[in-house]
C-alpha positions as CSV (number, residue, x, y, z in Angstrom):
1,M,63.6,16.6,-86.1
2,S,62.9,16.3,-82.3
3,T,64.8,18.0,-79.5
4,D,65.5,16.6,-76.2
5,H,64.5,18.9,-73.4
6,I,65.9,18.6,-69.8
7,A,64.5,20.9,-67.2
8,E,65.9,21.3,-63.7
9,R,64.0,23.9,-61.1
10,T,66.3,25.6,-58.3
11,P,64.9,26.3,-54.8
12,D,62.8,29.2,-54.1
13,D,64.7,32.4,-52.7
14,A,63.4,35.1,-51.0
15,S,62.1,37.3,-53.8
16,G,59.4,34.4,-54.4
17,R,60.9,33.2,-57.6
18,T,61.8,29.9,-58.9
19,E,64.2,29.4,-61.9
20,L,63.9,26.5,-64.3
21,T,66.7,26.0,-66.5
22,I,66.0,24.4,-69.6
23,T,68.8,22.4,-71.8
24,T,68.2,21.5,-75.5
25,A,70.3,19.3,-77.3
26,A,70.4,21.5,-80.1
27,A,70.8,25.0,-78.2
28,A,72.3,26.5,-75.2
29,T,71.2,26.3,-71.7
30,T,68.4,28.8,-71.1
31,S,66.9,30.2,-68.0
32,V,63.2,30.9,-67.4
33,R,62.7,32.4,-64.1
34,F,59.1,31.4,-62.5
35,Y,57.5,34.5,-60.2
36,S,55.1,34.6,-57.7
37,V,51.3,35.9,-58.3
38,A,50.2,38.6,-55.4
39,P,49.0,36.8,-52.5
40,G,45.2,36.7,-52.1
41,Y,44.5,37.1,-55.7
42,R,43.2,34.6,-58.5
43,L,44.6,36.3,-61.7
44,N,42.9,36.4,-64.8
45,V,45.1,35.3,-67.8
46,R,44.1,37.3,-71.0
47,S,44.6,36.6,-74.7
48,G,46.6,39.9,-75.3
49,P,47.8,42.8,-73.4
50,G,44.8,44.6,-71.9
51,T,41.5,44.0,-70.1
52,S,39.7,44.2,-73.8
53,Y,41.1,40.5,-74.4
54,A,39.2,37.5,-73.7
55,I,40.0,35.5,-70.2
56,V,41.5,32.2,-71.4
57,R,41.9,30.9,-67.8
58,V,42.3,32.1,-64.1
59,L,45.2,31.3,-62.1
60,A,45.0,29.8,-58.6
61,E,45.9,31.7,-55.7
62,G,49.7,31.1,-54.9
63,A,50.4,30.6,-58.5
64,K,53.9,30.9,-59.8
65,I,54.2,31.7,-63.3
66,P,57.3,31.8,-65.8
67,I,57.7,35.0,-67.9
68,Y,58.9,34.5,-71.3
69,C,58.8,38.1,-72.7
70,Q,57.2,41.0,-71.9
71,R,55.2,44.0,-73.9
72,P,53.5,47.1,-73.1
73,G,49.7,47.4,-73.0
74,E,46.8,48.9,-71.1
75,A,47.9,50.3,-67.8
76,I,46.5,48.5,-64.7
77,A,46.4,49.3,-61.1
78,G,47.3,46.2,-58.9
79,P,48.9,45.3,-55.5
80,Y,52.6,46.1,-57.0
81,G,51.6,49.7,-58.1
82,T,50.4,50.7,-61.7
83,S,51.7,49.1,-64.6
84,N,51.5,48.8,-68.4
85,I,53.9,45.9,-68.7
86,W,52.3,42.7,-69.6
87,D,53.9,39.4,-69.1
88,N,53.7,36.4,-71.6
89,I,53.1,33.3,-69.4
90,D,52.5,31.0,-72.4
91,N,51.8,30.9,-75.9
92,G,48.9,33.7,-76.4
93,E,48.6,34.1,-72.7
94,Y,49.3,37.4,-70.8
95,V,48.8,38.9,-67.2
96,S,49.3,42.0,-65.9
97,D,52.7,42.8,-64.4
98,A,51.2,44.9,-61.5
99,Y,49.8,41.4,-60.0
100,V,53.1,39.8,-60.2
101,L,56.0,40.1,-57.7
102,T,59.1,40.5,-60.0
103,G,61.1,43.0,-57.7
104,S,61.0,45.7,-60.4
105,D,59.0,48.3,-61.7
106,G,60.3,47.7,-65.3
107,Y,60.9,44.7,-67.5
108,V,62.4,41.7,-66.1
109,A,62.3,39.4,-69.5
110,P,63.1,40.5,-73.1
111,H,60.5,42.4,-75.2
112,C,57.7,40.1,-77.1
113,S,58.3,40.0,-80.8
């Protein structure tokens, strides 16, 4: 069975995030917000929530990322403080929340299952 997806982005606001609304034929509307990576940083994307996990890719400076869910992991010091929160940005891909402008020191997305 295939599902049709319709995506629509809303403009950036002062917080540095973009919102993507995904509508599927089989489900209700789901919103995924995009957040800015700290200016001047190329951010390592890892296969799990810590620096002991493999780097799977590197995000370019100025990248905006979705956060699908978040989980605790290794505490990392970055431009937005020290945090043990790791953001899931794709299947099996995590970045430290200490490098992402979320506007919060806590969770901004559901906990990963």
